[in-house]
N, C-alpha and C positions, 0 to 999 in steps of 0.2 A: 504494499500499501505507501500511498505518497504522504507527506506529511501533515496533511490535513487530518488525517486520521486520528491526530492529534486530540482533534476538537469533535469527531466522530463523522467526519464527512470526506473522507480518504475515498481514493478510486484505486482500484487494485484489479488486475488481470489474472487469469489460472490458465496455464496452458499444460493440460493435464495429458499424461501418456495413457494409450489406453490399456494399458495394464494395471494401472491406479486402480485399486479397488474402490469401490462405488462410496463406501462407509468412509474411506479417506479423504475422496473428494469432498464429499458432504462436509467432514469437519473442516476442511480448508476454508470451504465457502464460507461455514457459519463463523469460523475465525474473522476472515474479511468481512462479511457483512458486520459484525458488531461495531467496528469502526468506519463505516461508510460502505460504497456500494461496489459490486465484483461483476467483471465478465469475463466471457471464456473466449481464448483466441488460439490460435495454431502456436506453437513453439517459434516457427519463424516470425512471428509478430513481435516476439516481446521487444525488442530493440525500438520498434516504433511505438510501443505501448511506453519505453521509456523515455522517448524522445516526447511524447505527447502529455503524458500524465504524471511521468516521473520527475520531469523539469519542470513541468508546466506552472507548479505554483510559484516558482521564481518569475514566470511570464506574468503571471496574473499581479503579483506584489509589483512588479515593474509598472505595470497598467495603473493600478489603484494610486501607486505612488506619483505618476504622472499626472492623473488626472487630480490628483489632491495638490499639485503644484500649478497646475491650472487655476484651480478653484481660488489659491493663495494669490497667484498673479491677478486673478478679476477681483480680488479685494475680500476674499472671506478669510478668517482666521483660520490657521492649520488645521484645529481641531477638529471644527466643522467640517472644512475641505476634505479630511481624511475620513470621517465620518459617512458623510456624504457620497464618497468615490466609493469606498468599499460597501455600502447598501446597495449602491448602483450596480456594481459588480455582481454582488449577491442575488439580489432582485432580478437581473438578467438572467443569471444562471438557473434560478428558480423557475421563471417562466420556459424558458426553452424545456428543461426536464417536465415539468406540469403539463403544457400546453400540448406536447408533441409538436409542435410546430418548427419549421426549420428556421434557423436564427436570421437569414435573411427577411424571412415572412414578418417576423417580428420587430427588425428592423425597418422596413417598408412601414409597418404601422406607425411608429413613431417619426415618422418622414414626412412632412410636409412641403409641397411645392414650395418652392422660393424661400422657404423658412433656417431657423437657425440650425437644426440637425442637417439637414442637405449640406448646408454650406460647411459645416463642422467634419462633414464625412468626406466631401470634395476634397478638405484638407489632408484628411487623413489618406484618402486613397494616392493623393499627389506626392506624399511623403512615403508609399511604398509601405505602408505600415502593414498591410495584411500580407504581403510578399515577404516582408520582413519575418512576421510569426510564422510563415509555413516554412521558409528557409531555416529558422531556428528550430522549429520541431524536427526538420530532415537532420539538420547537422547534429544535433542530441542524440537521434538515431544512429547516426553514422559513427559517431565518437563512442556510443555504447558497444557498438560491434566491433570497432578498435579495442575496445578493453577488454574485450572476453579473452 
């Protein structure tokens, strides 16, 4: 599991061999589910899991820190900016998990034509934030394989 398991919302992946007893697999699932959620993947995808959810909390912390810095730059006190940034990330994640909608659909729901959100999104796209996150996951996955 990743570090958010410390507060009960970790993400873990299990790559079980065919010869693993069902009772052993259930025990591992129960262990991981006690500290978050668990998915099953083939062993060949475990480096991708490391790149996404193993290293992912650091990406999220960076995003929260940057959003908080933006709030401070816009005039908010640091504590309020950080709380709003963290709650916004938490709320966005919860919306994805609970609605089952694609993140792009949810993004479109809060993006008005000519509004503040589309202006901000255009800035993020111009700065290649999406591509940077994609490449970060790929690089972390590749580094995981190198370290094996």
